[in-house]
BAKOLVEX-640045 format. One record per residue (C-alpha): x, y, z. Coordinates in steps of 0.2 Angstrom, whole numbers, padded with zeros to 4 digits, always signed. Example, Ala and Ser with C-alpha at 12.3 -4.5 7.8 and 13.67 -1.06 7.14 Angstrom:
+0062-0022+0039
+0068-0005+0036
//
This chain:
+0093-0106-0028
+0075-0112-0027
+0069-0098-0016
+0077-0085-0029
+0070-0093-0044
+0052-0096-0037
+0052-0078-0030
+0058-0071-0047
+0045-0080-0057
+0030-0077-0045
+0033-0058-0043
+0036-0056-0062
+0019-0064-0065
+0010-0055-0051
+0017-0039-0057
+0010-0040-0075
-0005-0028-0075
-0002-0023-0057
-0004-0005-0051
+0015-0003-0049
+0017-0008-0067
+0004+0004-0073
+0014+0017-0062
+0029+0012-0072
+0020+0016-0088
+0014+0033-0082
+0031+0038-0076
+0038+0033-0093
+0025+0043-0102
+0027+0058-0091
+0046+0059-0089
+0053+0050-0105
+0069+0046-0096
+0070+0027-0095
+0086+0024-0085
+0082+0035-0070
+0065+0027-0069
+0071+0009-0070
+0085+0014-0057
+0072+0022-0046
+0061+0006-0047
+0076-0005-0043
+0080+0006-0027
+0062+0007-0021
+0059-0011-0024
+0075-0016-0014
+0070-0006+0001
+0052-0011+0000
+0055-0029-0002
+0070-0030+0011
+0057-0024+0024
+0044-0036+0018
+0057-0050+0018
+0062-0046+0035
+0044-0047+0041
+0043-0064+0033
+0058-0070+0041
+0051-0064+0058
+0035-0073+0055
+0044-0089+0052
+0052-0088+0069
+0037-0081+0078
+0025-0094+0073
+0026-0113+0076
+0028-0124+0060
+0010-0130+0061
+0002-0113+0062
+0014-0106+0049
+0009-0119+0037
-0009-0115+0039
-0006-0096+0038
+0005-0098+0022
-0007-0110+0014
-0022-0098+0017
-0011-0083+0012
-0006-0091-0005
-0024-0096-0009
-0030-0078-0005
-0016-0072-0016
-0023-0083-0030
-0040-0075-0028
-0032-0057-0027
-0022-0061-0044
-0039-0061-0053
-0044-0044-0047
-0038-0031-0059
-0028-0016-0052
-0031+0002-0056
-0019+0016-0052
-0024+0032-0043
-0018+0048-0051
-0011+0054-0035
+0001+0039-0034
+0008+0043-0051
+0012+0060-0047
+0028+0064-0038
+0033+0082-0039
+0046+0088-0052
+0057+0095-0038
+0063+0077-0034
+0069+0074-0052
+0064+0059-0062
+0074+0047-0050
+0067+0054-0034
+0050+0055-0040
+0051+0037-0046
+0058+0030-0029
+0045+0039-0019
+0030+0035-0030
+0035+0017-0033
+0039+0014-0014
+0023+0021-0009
+0013+0012-0022
+0021-0005-0017
+0016-0003+0001
+0003-0017+0004
+0003-0022-0014
+0001-0040-0019
+0020-0042-0024
+0025-0035-0007
+0014-0047+0002
+0020-0061-0009
+0038-0056-0003
+0033-0058+0015
+0025-0075+0012
+0040-0081+0001
+0052-0076+0014
+0042-0085+0027
+0040-0100+0016
+0059-0102+0011
+0067-0094+0027
+0080-0087+0014
+0079-0068+0016
+0092-0063+0004
+0087-0075-0010
+0069-0070-0009
+0073-0051-0009
+0085-0053-0024
+0072-0064-0033
+0057-0053-0030
+0067-0037-0035
+0073-0046-0051
+0055-0051-0054
+0049-0033-0052
+0063-0027-0064
+0059-0041-0077
+0040-0035-0077
+0043-0016-0076
+0059-0012-0086
+0051-0017-0103
+0036-0007-0099
+0047+0009-0096
+0056+0006-0112
+0042-0001-0124
+0027+0005-0115
+0010+0005-0124
+0016-0007-0138
+0020-0020-0126
+0005-0018-0115
-0007-0020-0130
+0001-0037-0135
+0002-0045-0118
-0014-0054-0113
-0015-0048-0095
-0030-0058-0090
-0021-0074-0096
-0005-0069-0086
-0016-0066-0071
-0024-0083-0073
-0007-0092-0073
-0001-0082-0058
-0017-0087-0049
-0014-0105-0053
+0004-0104-0047
-0002-0096-0030
-0016-0109-0028
-0003-0123-0031
+0009-0116-0018
-0005-0114-0006
-0011-0132-0008
+0007-0138-0006
+0009-0128+0009
-0006-0135+0017
-0001-0153+0012
+0016-0152+0020
//
């Protein structure tokens, strides 16, 4: 349960102001059909984070416990720094052709935008830390939905009221604490 809850919270925080959240806003403004967009985000996230979680589980088995501790500690601290760098979205990533429909365009655009993104990397690290693939993937997927579904439904109004810089600061502190704790184990 801890792996699930920590994964949900970390990814929900990390996603605020992230390029995939900006992509959610662009898709919502472009298509104005929230349910297929949210479903597309869910499907893309499940596939993307399942792969990331599998990589994290493999890393746990491939590295010894001492090396894993240092890699995870350093990675969490690096994520803390990365949280403080604002994301921007490329217009190409927002696209998706209409020929795939709203759902298909969302799945493709969101899956590609999430590749190498901080929430995907966080999923790898969390799966390695907790060695609980299903709980981490379920938690990170829920975190993505918690952060993105309101953006799809409420869009601009919500984004203007959330102090993204403060949320990124809290997320950075969480990652920093996790990194230090991993190093001290």
